N, C-alpha and C positions, 0 to 999 in steps of 0.2 A: 100350272103357275100362275096362269092369269089369273083364276080364282082367288089365289091366295092374294095376288096382287089388290084384287076388288076389295077384299078383306082388309086390308093392313091402310090400303087409302082410306077408307071409310071409316076406321078404328082412327088413325091420324085428323080426320077433319072434326071428328065427333070430339079432340081435344081443345081446352083452351088455352093451353099452356104447354111449352114443348115437356118432354119427360128425357131421362138419362137411363140407358139400360148397359151394364157392365157385364163384360166380359172378362173375365177371368181365365188368362192363358197358360197354356203347359207346353205349348211347344212340340205336342203329338198332333197325327195325322187327324184326329178326331177333333183336336183345337181347332185346326186349319180350316175343316171341313165349318166348325161353327162360326167360325171368324168370317166366313165366305159369307154364309146364311145370313150372320149381325149387318154385314154393310149391304148387302142387299136389300134385308127390312129397313136399316136405317133410308137408304136410297129410294126404296118405294116410300115412303112414310113424309121423307122430307124434311123439313126444318123442324116438325114437332117433333120428331125422335132424334137423340144423338148416342150413339154407340163410343163407347168408351172404354179403352183395352187395359188392363192390368194384368202384372205378370204375376201367375198366383202362385200361393203356397199348399193349394191342396192339389193331390195327387190326377184330380180329374180337372177337366174344364168347365165351365157353369158360367150360365148368365143370372145376374141378379139385377133386381129391380130396386127404385129406389125404397119401397119400404122394407126390403130385406130378402123378401122373396127369393130363393134358387131354383133354377131350371139346369136339370144336368140332360138339354133334350137338346135334337136337335130338329125342330118341328116339323112335322105336316100338318096338314089342314085341321086338324082336332085340337093338336098339340099346340098349333101355334095357335088359336082361340083361347086357350088357355093362358099362353104365353100374354098375349093382348089385354086380355081380361085383367088378370094380376096388374097390368099398368095403367089400366081405365081408371078413371077418376070417381065413378061412382059405383059402390061394390053393390050386389044384390042384397033385397032385405032378407033378414034371416028369420027360418022357421022359428016360431015361438021357444019351440023345445031344445035348438041349439044355442038360442040366446040367454036361455035359463041356465044350460050349462059354462057359458060364457062366461057369464056375471060371476059364476063361483072358481071358476081359476085366476088363482092369484100365484101361482109359481109357473116356472117357463116349462113349456111344454115343447121339446122336440118332435118334431113330424116329421118323418122321410116315406114320400108315397112314392111306392113302385108301377110307372103305368106302362101302355103299351100302344100305338099310335090305332092299332085294328080293335083293341079292347071297346066292345060296347058298353060295358058300365065304369070305364076310367072319366070319361068326360063329367060326368053329373057330380058324382064322389069327389074329385079333383076341385068341380069350382065351390062346391060345399066348402072345403078347408079354404080352399083359398079366400072364398071370403071369409071364413073365422080368424085368417093369417090378417089379413087388410085391417079388421076391427079389431083386434088386440096385440099387444105387444109383445104378451109373454108367447103366441105362439111363432114359432122357430120353424116355418114351413122348407122343407126341399121336395121338389117333385125328379125323380129319374124316369128317363126312358129305359125300360130294364132290356129292351131291343139294343139300343146303342150302346149300352155299358152292361155287356153280360154277363162280364165279370165278375163287378161287383154285385150285379144283380143275384149269383151264385155264391159270391164271398158272404152274402149277407142271407143267404138261406129261401131267397125269395124264388118261388115255385108256380106263381100264378100274377096275373094283372088283375086288378090292381092290389095290391097289399101295403096296407100301412102298418109303418116299424114308429112304434113310442117311446119315446125315450133310450133306445135301443134295443129293448128287449121285447115288451109286449107287442103283439101285432093282430092285423087283421086281414083277410084274404076274401077276394069275392064281392057280390053285393052287400056288403056288411052296413051297418048303421053305423054314420057318421055321428049322430047326438048319442049312441050308447058309447061310443071310441072317446067321446071329450067328456061323459059322466066319470068314465074312469080314470082320465087326466085330473078331471077338477077334485077327485078325493083323493089323489094320490097324497102320502105322508110324507112329509119334504123329507125323513130320514131314509126316503125310499129313492128319492133323485138319483139319477144317473150324472156320472161325471160331466157331462155334455149341460147336460140342466144347469147345475152346479156352477159350471163357469158359463154360463149364460148369466146368470145372477151377477155373478163378481165383474165381467166384463160391462154389467150396466151398471157399477159404481154400488151394488148393494149390498157391500160386505158387513155391515152392520145387521142388517137384516138374515141374512146365513149366520151370525153369530148367535142371533136371539132364536133362531132354530133350533141350532144346536144345544144352546142352554137349556130350553125349554125341552127337549129331549132328552139333556142329561147324561150324553153318551156321545162317543164320536159318531161320525158318518164316515162309511166306508168309501163312499166317492170324494169324500175330502181327503183321505189318506192318498187316492190313486192322484188327484192333483198334485199334491204334494209332492208325488214320487216322480213327477215328471220331469222328461230332461230340457223343456224350455222353460227359462225364469220368467218371461212374460205369462205364463199358466200358472206358475208356481206364487206367481207376486201374491193375485188377490187371497189365496187359501193362505200365506203368512200373516195377511193382515188378519185375516181371521183368528189365527192363532193366537197371535200378540192382541187380539183384542179379549180374547176368553182368557188368556191368561191372567188378566185383573179381576176376574170374575168366579173363572171354572175351571183353576189348573189343574183340576184331576182329568178334565176331559183332554187337555193337552199333553201331559202325562201319557195318557194311553195311546193315545194318536202316536205319538214320538217313539213308545216303546211297540207298537204295530211294526213301524216303520224301520226302526234299529233292528229288530228281530232278522230283517231281510235286507240287511245294509248290503250285503255282496252284492246284491240286485241294482243297486243306486246308484247313479253317475256320480262323478267327485263333487259337483252340485249342487246336487240334491240333496246328498250326504250331509254338508256342510251347511243347509239351513236344519235340516233335521235334527242335528248335535245343537242349531242355535234354540229350537224350540225347545229340546231336553232342557236345557239352562233355563230357558224361561219359564217351563212349569216350577221350577222349583224344588223338584222330587226327587228326594237322595236314591232313590232305586235306580237312576242312570250312574251311580256314580262309578260301578263297576265295570259297566257296558263303556263306557266313555275312557277308562282307562285300558283296556283291551284294543280299543281303538288308539291310540295314543302309543302303545307297544308294539303296534302291527307296523306293516308298511302305510308310511305316514307323510304326506308332500308338507310342506310348510303352511299351502293356506288350511289345510284338514287339519295341522297341527293348532293353527292359531284358533280356529274354530273350536278346536274341543278345551283350549287353555280358558278363552273365555266363558263358554259352558261352566267347565267346574268350578271358574271362579264368581258367574254369577249363580250355581248352588250354593257355594260357600258363604255367600253373602247373603242366602236365602236364610241357612241354617244360623246365621249367629244374629239376625233379627227378631 
């Protein structure tokens, strides 16, 4: 503890102004341990570090820096050094090959890095990725202690540290080359973006950019259908804005998206189904008439009936115009 306390004080003294570290709590034993660690960290750092507590919506507790980096960790010395670096004022200079990949990165990249305190390769790779995240708003980095959150690691199929998971599917393990991984991220097609990456764009207020990407591709995005089917209205909202914008210029994409979701309407919750019915009407495509009438003829509450009636009216207006 004495070694880490010295490290913390040295880091705090180097700051020119206070920083805030937020702990998203879950009420679990691990969350309580992370809270105690955070309180000790703030106490040792003094007035240059403020610990903020926030009841989290995610299933796992995590620390979040002011730059948005997430640490699902209960740091020992190595992981503590990484957390402090993520909150420091001056990131490392980047190698030219990393800077080149970063310049080409125009879309959000969701990066989940699983590490372990005993891993000899993790600090170097993690520090490189933290440096990238500090210098690019497109990189959304989460660092997981795979030993602390063993079930999460097993659920994600992580078998070694370090393991980097990009956009929910692509992965690298062991002594991988960060620059090569970022080259893959920089070259990814918009239509291949994961739901999380697409959601990140929408939450950044870039619905029009997503609209333009789908219009250029001239076809639906699978990730967009995933967002539109989500149970949470807050997640569907940005996707609905994209559908409304596309309806003006590319109604066929809207119609195809609606058809895909209406085909699995039995799996949608009522709120999501109501939204899909709305975009079916928005598309102006009469191909949806029979499906809408089937919905109206089946078990249908007042809210769903209103949604179908409005969609049918929209289709009728489109047909007569």
